[in-house]
Residue frames relative to the residue before (quaternion, step in Angstrom):
aa qw qx qy qz dx dy dz
X 1.0000 0.0000 0.0000 0.0000 0.00 0.00 0.00
X 0.0076 -0.7758 0.6308 0.0110 3.52 -1.18 0.64
X 0.3855 -0.7055 0.5502 0.2255 3.56 -1.32 0.31
X 0.0501 -0.7616 0.6455 0.0274 3.52 -1.27 0.56
X 0.2637 -0.7515 0.5836 0.1587 3.58 -0.95 0.85
X 0.0085 0.7942 -0.6061 0.0439 3.55 -0.93 0.96
X 0.2439 -0.7525 0.5887 0.1666 3.55 -1.24 0.40
X 0.1359 -0.7632 0.6278 0.0698 3.52 -1.29 0.50
X 0.3000 -0.7894 0.5113 0.1597 3.58 -0.25 1.27
X 0.6142 0.5608 -0.3498 0.4311 3.61 1.04 -0.72
X 0.7455 0.3677 -0.1987 0.5191 3.60 0.98 -0.90
X 0.3236 -0.7499 0.5024 0.2838 3.61 1.30 -0.17
X 0.5202 0.6445 -0.3892 0.4032 3.53 0.87 1.04
X 0.1939 -0.6986 0.6714 0.1536 3.46 -1.44 0.33
X 0.0690 -0.8340 0.5472 -0.0148 3.58 -0.78 1.00
X 0.2520 -0.6803 0.6587 0.1995 3.47 -1.40 0.41
X 0.1687 -0.7942 0.5793 0.0715 3.56 -0.81 1.03
X 0.2924 -0.7149 0.6113 0.1724 3.55 -1.12 0.80
X 0.0703 -0.8304 0.5515 -0.0368 3.56 -0.51 1.25
X 0.3534 -0.7409 0.5320 0.2077 3.57 -0.95 0.91
X 0.7533 -0.4127 0.2786 0.4295 3.58 -1.34 0.05
X 0.6759 0.4824 -0.2912 0.4751 3.61 1.18 -0.49
X 0.5551 -0.6257 0.3798 0.3952 3.58 1.31 -0.04
X 0.4906 0.6533 -0.4342 0.3794 3.60 1.27 0.22
X 0.4126 -0.6863 0.5411 0.2568 3.57 -1.05 0.80
X 0.2265 -0.7981 0.5501 0.0954 3.57 -0.64 1.17
X 0.7919 -0.0668 0.0906 0.6003 3.57 1.09 -0.74
X 0.0875 -0.7720 0.6231 0.0902 3.51 -1.32 0.29
X 0.1847 -0.7170 0.6592 0.1317 3.49 -1.26 0.62
X 0.1151 -0.8267 0.5506 0.0093 3.54 -0.63 1.19
X 0.2657 -0.6997 0.6441 0.1579 3.51 -1.16 0.82
X 0.1343 -0.8050 0.5766 0.0381 3.58 -0.36 1.28
X 0.2826 -0.8299 0.4600 0.1409 3.55 -0.08 1.32
X 0.6434 0.5342 -0.3375 0.4322 3.61 0.96 -0.71
X 0.7594 0.3498 -0.1722 0.5209 3.58 1.13 -0.69
X 0.2885 -0.7623 0.5047 0.2846 3.58 1.32 -0.34
X 0.4642 0.6495 -0.4570 0.3922 3.55 0.86 1.06
X 0.2469 -0.7031 0.6404 0.1861 3.51 -1.36 0.40
X 0.0478 -0.8058 0.5901 -0.0117 3.58 -0.86 0.96
X 0.2122 -0.7459 0.6211 0.1129 3.53 -1.14 0.80
X 0.0232 -0.7733 0.6336 -0.0059 3.57 -0.92 0.95
X 0.1589 -0.8046 0.5682 0.0676 3.58 -0.65 1.12
X 0.3554 -0.7620 0.4763 0.2573 3.60 1.28 0.04
X 0.6224 -0.5751 0.3039 0.4353 3.58 1.15 0.77
X 0.4319 0.6751 -0.4827 0.3532 3.61 1.13 0.54
X 0.3902 -0.6621 0.5829 0.2638 3.56 -1.17 0.68
X 0.0007 -0.7980 0.5999 -0.0583 3.57 -0.72 1.12
X 0.5097 -0.6457 0.4735 0.3147 3.57 -0.88 0.95
X 0.5798 -0.6189 0.4105 0.3352 3.56 -1.01 0.85
X 0.6411 0.5284 -0.3333 0.4458 3.62 0.94 -0.82
X 0.6438 0.5022 -0.3168 0.4827 3.60 1.02 -0.77
X 0.6580 0.5151 -0.3027 0.4584 3.56 0.96 -0.88
X 0.6449 0.5160 -0.3237 0.4616 3.60 0.96 -0.81
X 0.6615 0.4902 -0.3043 0.4791 3.59 0.94 -0.84
X 0.6253 0.5459 -0.3187 0.4576 3.58 1.06 -0.81
X 0.6577 0.4999 -0.3041 0.4744 3.59 0.93 -0.89
X 0.6436 0.5167 -0.3177 0.4667 3.58 0.94 -0.85
X 0.6435 0.5160 -0.3188 0.4670 3.58 0.93 -0.89
X 0.6601 0.5099 -0.3104 0.4559 3.61 0.91 -0.90
X 0.6598 0.5119 -0.3134 0.4522 3.60 0.89 -0.89
X 0.6977 0.4645 -0.2693 0.4743 3.58 1.05 -0.73
X 0.7908 0.3717 -0.1678 0.4564 3.62 1.01 -0.70
X 0.6162 0.5338 -0.3713 0.4445 3.62 1.16 -0.22
X 0.3137 -0.7839 0.4781 0.2420 3.58 1.31 -0.23
X 0.7249 -0.4205 0.2988 0.4564 3.60 -1.10 -0.55
X 0.6355 -0.4963 0.4167 0.4197 3.55 -1.34 0.18
X 0.6830 -0.5083 0.3306 0.4073 3.60 -1.19 0.43
X 0.6829 0.4764 -0.2984 0.4665 3.61 1.09 -0.62
X 0.6188 -0.5788 0.3248 0.4202 3.58 1.30 0.12
X 0.4922 0.6590 -0.4338 0.3678 3.60 1.26 -0.15
X 0.4505 -0.6797 0.4945 0.3009 3.61 -0.96 0.78
X 0.6334 -0.5469 0.3890 0.3851 3.57 -1.19 0.53
X 0.5804 0.5992 -0.3683 0.4103 3.59 1.14 -0.57
X 0.6933 0.4404 -0.2688 0.5031 3.60 1.24 -0.35
X 0.2617 0.7870 -0.5167 0.2124 3.58 1.21 0.45
X 0.4161 -0.6937 0.5346 0.2447 3.55 -1.05 0.82
X 0.1311 -0.7850 0.6002 0.0791 3.53 -1.19 0.56
X 0.2381 -0.7548 0.5933 0.1469 3.53 -1.20 0.58
X 0.6784 0.4259 -0.2756 0.5315 3.57 1.32 0.00
X 0.1019 -0.8131 0.5729 0.0171 3.54 -0.90 0.93
X 0.3373 -0.7207 0.5729 0.1965 3.54 -1.12 0.74
X 0.2593 -0.7488 0.5920 0.1472 3.54 -0.87 0.98
X 0.2356 -0.7742 0.5743 0.1236 3.57 -0.64 1.13
X 0.2971 -0.7821 0.5257 0.1540 3.55 -0.75 1.05
């Protein structure tokens, strides 16, 4: 597995892509600057939890802050987990 950073001007985003040995993108973590959100897309791929955890850590360290200067730790969310 390897990582690649890409940008998308249309989505106003910067992403880290998780790429397999065949060059296929298995997942991406995007920093959406207009919304100050972080999104994970696995494209319906099954990914080992250990790989996913390392991927998330890499993204947090390499995507830096949002364009407005806000740290990634202040990312907005629209989804909430209900703890039972």
